[in-house]
N, C-alpha and C positions, 0 to 999 in steps of 0.2 A: 270576451270574458267578463264577469261581474263578480262583485264580492258575494260571499255565501249569504242567502237570505235576501237579497236586494230585488227590489221589484223590477228592475230593468228588463225590457222587452227589445227584441230584435227584429228589423226587417231582414229579408233574405232575398236574393236574386240569382237564379240559375240560367246561365246561357250557355248554348251549345253553338260553337262557331268553328269555321274553317280557319286554318293557319293564316291567310291572307287578311282576315278580318279580326284577328286577335288584337292586335294594337288598337284598333278603333274601339272594340267592345271593352277593352280594360279602360281606356281613356273616358267612355261613358259611364262606366261603373264609378271611377273615381270622382267624375263631376257631380254624380248622383249622390255622394257620400258613401259609397261602399268600399269596404277593404276586402280584397280577395283573400279568402280563407282556404281556399282549396281549388286545385287544377289537375285534371288528368287528361291525357291524351289517349283516345280511342278510335275506334274505326269510323265514327262519325266526325272526328275533328277534335276540338277541345271542349270538355265540359268544365265551365267556370263557376265556382259558388262564392258569392259575395254576401257580407253582412254589414249592417249599421244599426246603431241604436235607433229605435223607433222615435221619429220626430227630430232626429239630428238633421242639423244644417250645414255641418262642416263638409268641404268638399277636398279632393285629394289629388296631387299631380301624379301621374303614372308614369313608368318606365317599363319596357319590355327587354330583357337580356336573354338571347338565345345562347344556349351553351350546348355544346356536343358532350355526349356522355357515351 
């Protein structure tokens, strides 16, 4: 998110992964400075969308919590 009128731009990353590679994919996104902004389970596995401010250098630790619904 950004303040209204701010010139901030974002880089995005979309990954399509199977369940077994989910933790590794999220770790790689976090290490690259991306915050997961959306995720959906579909017939091809998980589609994960991440975003970061362009030029950002921050990195993030990630944790996967699996919950039954």
